[in-house]
C-alpha positions as CSV (number, residue, x, y, z in Angstrom):
1,X,8.4,-4.4,16.9
2,X,8.2,-3.6,20.6
3,X,6.0,-5.6,23.0
4,X,3.2,-3.1,22.7
5,X,3.3,-3.4,18.9
6,X,3.2,-7.2,18.9
7,X,0.3,-7.6,21.3
8,X,-2.1,-4.7,20.9
9,X,-2.3,-1.3,19.3
10,X,-2.2,0.4,22.7
11,X,-6.0,0.7,23.3
12,X,-8.5,-1.6,25.1
13,X,-10.5,-3.8,22.8
14,X,-13.7,-2.2,24.1
15,X,-12.4,1.2,23.0
16,X,-11.7,0.1,19.5
17,X,-15.1,-1.6,19.2
18,X,-16.7,1.7,20.2
19,X,-14.8,3.5,17.5
20,X,-15.2,0.9,14.8
21,X,-18.3,-1.2,15.1
22,X,-17.8,-4.8,13.9
23,X,-14.0,-4.6,14.1
24,X,-12.2,-7.5,15.8
25,X,-10.9,-6.9,19.3
26,X,-7.4,-5.6,19.4
27,X,-6.4,-8.3,21.8
28,X,-6.9,-10.9,19.0
29,X,-4.9,-9.0,16.4
30,X,-1.4,-7.7,15.8
31,X,-1.0,-4.0,16.1
32,X,-0.7,-3.5,12.3
33,X,-3.8,-5.5,11.7
34,X,-5.8,-3.6,14.3
35,X,-4.7,-0.2,13.1
36,X,-5.4,-1.2,9.5
37,X,-8.9,-2.5,10.4
38,X,-9.7,0.7,12.3
39,X,-8.6,3.0,9.4
40,X,-10.4,0.9,6.8
41,X,-13.6,0.9,8.8
42,X,-13.4,4.7,9.2
43,X,-13.0,5.0,5.5
44,X,-15.7,2.6,4.4
45,X,-18.2,4.0,6.9
46,X,-17.6,7.5,5.7
47,X,-16.2,8.8,9.0
48,X,-13.2,9.9,6.9
49,X,-14.8,10.9,3.6
50,X,-13.4,10.6,0.1
51,X,-11.1,13.6,-0.4
52,X,-10.4,13.7,3.3
53,X,-6.9,13.6,4.7
54,X,-5.9,11.1,7.3
55,X,-4.0,12.2,10.4
56,X,-0.2,12.3,10.2
57,X,1.8,9.2,10.9
58,X,3.0,10.7,14.2
59,X,-0.6,11.5,15.3
60,X,-1.9,8.1,14.3
61,X,1.1,6.4,16.1
62,X,0.2,8.4,19.3
63,X,-3.5,7.7,18.9
64,X,-3.0,3.9,18.7
65,X,0.0,3.7,20.9
66,X,2.2,2.0,18.3
67,X,5.4,2.8,16.4
68,X,5.3,4.8,13.1
69,X,6.5,1.7,11.2
70,X,3.3,0.0,12.2
71,X,1.3,3.0,11.0
72,X,3.2,2.9,7.7
73,X,2.5,-0.7,7.2
74,X,-1.3,-0.1,7.8
75,X,-1.3,2.8,5.4
76,X,0.6,0.8,2.7
77,X,-2.2,-1.7,2.8
78,X,-4.9,1.0,2.5
79,X,-3.0,2.3,-0.6
80,X,-2.7,-1.3,-2.0
81,X,-6.5,-1.7,-1.6
82,X,-7.0,1.5,-3.5
83,X,-8.5,3.3,-0.6
84,X,-5.8,6.0,-0.2
85,X,-2.9,7.7,-1.9
86,X,0.1,9.3,-0.1
87,X,1.5,12.5,-1.5
88,X,5.0,13.3,-0.4
89,X,5.1,16.3,1.9
90,X,1.3,16.5,2.0
91,X,0.0,13.4,3.7
92,X,-2.4,10.5,3.0
93,X,-5.7,11.2,1.3
94,X,-8.8,9.0,0.9
95,X,-9.6,8.4,-2.7
96,X,-12.3,5.7,-2.5
97,X,-14.6,4.3,0.2
98,X,-14.5,0.7,-1.2
99,X,-11.8,-1.6,-2.4
100,X,-10.6,-1.3,-6.0
101,X,-11.2,-4.1,-8.5
102,X,-7.4,-4.8,-8.5
103,X,-4.5,-4.2,-6.2
104,X,-1.6,-1.9,-7.1
105,X,1.7,-3.6,-6.3
106,X,4.4,-1.2,-7.5
107,X,4.6,-1.3,-11.3
108,X,2.5,-4.4,-11.5
109,X,-1.0,-5.4,-10.3
110,X,-2.2,-8.4,-8.4
111,X,-4.0,-9.6,-11.5
112,X,-0.7,-9.3,-13.4
113,X,1.0,-11.6,-10.9
114,X,-1.9,-14.0,-10.6
115,X,-1.9,-14.6,-14.3
116,X,1.9,-14.8,-14.8
117,X,3.3,-16.6,-11.7
118,X,1.9,-20.1,-12.4
119,X,3.5,-20.1,-15.9
120,X,6.9,-19.3,-14.3
121,X,7.0,-20.7,-10.8
122,X,5.2,-24.0,-11.3
123,X,7.7,-25.3,-13.9
124,X,10.6,-23.7,-12.0
125,X,9.7,-25.7,-8.9
126,X,9.6,-28.9,-11.0
127,X,13.0,-28.2,-12.4
128,X,14.4,-27.3,-9.0
129,X,13.4,-30.7,-7.7
130,X,15.3,-32.4,-10.5
131,X,18.4,-30.2,-10.6
132,X,18.9,-29.0,-7.0
133,X,22.4,-29.4,-5.5
134,X,23.0,-30.2,-1.9
135,X,24.0,-26.5,-1.3
136,X,20.9,-25.2,-2.9
137,X,18.7,-27.6,-1.0
138,X,20.4,-26.5,2.3
139,X,19.7,-22.8,1.4
140,X,16.0,-23.5,0.9
141,X,15.8,-25.4,4.2
142,X,17.4,-22.5,5.9
143,X,15.0,-20.0,4.5
144,X,11.9,-22.1,5.3
145,X,13.2,-22.7,8.9
146,X,13.7,-19.0,9.4
147,X,10.3,-18.2,8.1
148,X,8.5,-20.5,10.5
149,X,10.0,-18.7,13.5
150,X,10.0,-15.1,12.2
151,X,7.7,-12.8,14.0
152,X,8.6,-9.5,12.3
153,X,6.3,-9.0,9.3
154,X,8.9,-7.1,7.1
155,X,11.5,-9.7,7.8
156,X,9.1,-12.5,6.9
157,X,8.2,-10.9,3.6
158,X,11.9,-10.6,2.8
159,X,12.4,-14.3,3.5
160,X,9.3,-15.1,1.4
161,X,10.8,-13.3,-1.6
162,X,14.1,-15.0,-1.0
163,X,12.4,-18.4,-1.0
164,X,10.7,-17.9,-4.4
165,X,13.9,-16.3,-5.9
166,X,15.9,-19.3,-4.6
167,X,13.6,-21.8,-6.3
168,X,13.9,-20.0,-9.6
169,X,17.6,-19.9,-9.3
170,X,17.7,-23.6,-8.3
171,X,15.7,-24.4,-11.4
172,X,18.8,-23.7,-13.5
173,X,16.7,-21.7,-16.0
174,X,18.1,-18.1,-16.3
175,X,14.8,-16.9,-17.8
176,X,12.8,-18.0,-14.8
177,X,15.4,-16.6,-12.5
178,X,15.4,-13.2,-14.3
179,X,11.6,-12.9,-14.4
180,X,11.2,-13.7,-10.7
181,X,13.9,-11.1,-9.9
182,X,11.9,-8.6,-12.0
183,X,8.6,-9.1,-10.1
184,X,10.2,-9.5,-6.7
185,X,9.2,-6.1,-5.4
186,X,5.6,-6.5,-6.5
187,X,5.5,-10.0,-5.0
188,X,6.7,-8.6,-1.7
189,X,4.0,-5.9,-1.7
190,X,1.4,-8.6,-2.4
191,X,2.7,-10.9,0.3
192,X,2.8,-8.0,2.8
193,X,-0.8,-7.0,2.0
194,X,-2.1,-10.6,2.1
195,X,-0.5,-11.2,5.5
196,X,-2.2,-8.1,7.0
197,X,-5.6,-8.3,5.2
198,X,-6.1,-12.0,4.8
199,X,-3.9,-13.4,7.5
200,X,-1.9,-15.6,5.1
201,X,1.5,-15.9,6.9
202,X,0.9,-19.2,8.7
203,X,-0.8,-20.9,5.7
204,X,2.1,-19.8,3.5
205,X,4.6,-21.3,5.9
206,X,2.8,-24.7,5.6
207,X,2.6,-24.4,1.8
208,X,6.3,-23.5,1.6
209,X,7.2,-26.6,3.7
210,X,5.2,-28.7,1.3
211,X,7.1,-27.3,-1.7
212,X,10.4,-27.8,0.1
213,X,9.5,-31.4,0.9
214,X,8.8,-32.2,-2.7
215,X,12.0,-30.6,-3.9
216,X,13.9,-32.6,-1.2
217,X,12.3,-35.7,-2.5
218,X,13.4,-34.9,-6.0
219,X,9.8,-35.2,-7.4
220,X,9.2,-32.7,-10.2
221,X,5.5,-33.6,-10.3
222,X,5.0,-33.1,-6.6
223,X,7.0,-29.9,-6.5
224,X,5.0,-28.4,-9.4
225,X,1.8,-29.5,-7.8
226,X,2.8,-28.0,-4.4
227,X,3.7,-24.7,-6.0
228,X,0.5,-24.7,-8.0
229,X,-1.5,-25.2,-4.8
230,X,0.3,-22.4,-3.1
231,X,-0.3,-19.9,-5.9
232,X,-4.0,-21.0,-6.1
233,X,-4.4,-20.3,-2.4
234,X,-2.8,-16.9,-2.9
235,X,-5.3,-16.2,-5.7
236,X,-8.2,-17.2,-3.5
237,X,-7.0,-14.9,-0.8
238,X,-6.7,-12.0,-3.3
239,X,-10.3,-12.7,-4.5
240,X,-11.5,-12.6,-0.9
241,X,-10.0,-9.1,-0.5
242,X,-11.4,-7.8,-3.7
243,X,-14.8,-9.2,-3.2
244,X,-15.1,-8.4,0.5
């Protein structure tokens, strides 16, 4: 992201409030959050009706004074919330004026992940605490340290996926490792959406640190509990989006 992307979406806060009543001032949000909130407000208020087409990425980027990657990030979250669909070569169209009952995350849904992940990642974290080698522990430390200083949303999401995959690998259970690899893309989509819509990144960093500390201590019980708490918090955040 460039400096304008990381601080504002290129418009004064007063301007965005005039366009989208009730939206948070841009100065308090990242560019992607601000653009997403503006587009979502336009859709939910009916300013862009169901069946209507959003402006092109290039036009939206110019309108908000941000890069096209920021616009794509905002549009992906609109699609994940069930508000829009993007048709290759045609553009992005509004298909609903309220959030769907579930989030689409690639070939899986948020509900699929919420129901399945605790049965895989909680025991995997416990086994990782018991079986981790020095090299595996160092790899986990490196990932967590990188996440706490990462400011690029896409890079953070990639590290998040790597962290969960590394724990499954460290568990020494090939089934857990294989399942986490299978759902990795869906989990990344979920993480990206939660960071933008529910501002989960900082909380996730803290939860990951707690998981790591338990694995470092070699406590299967503490590691399992820390992972369970992390996944519970993710579920709460998902519910807040669906029930907003």
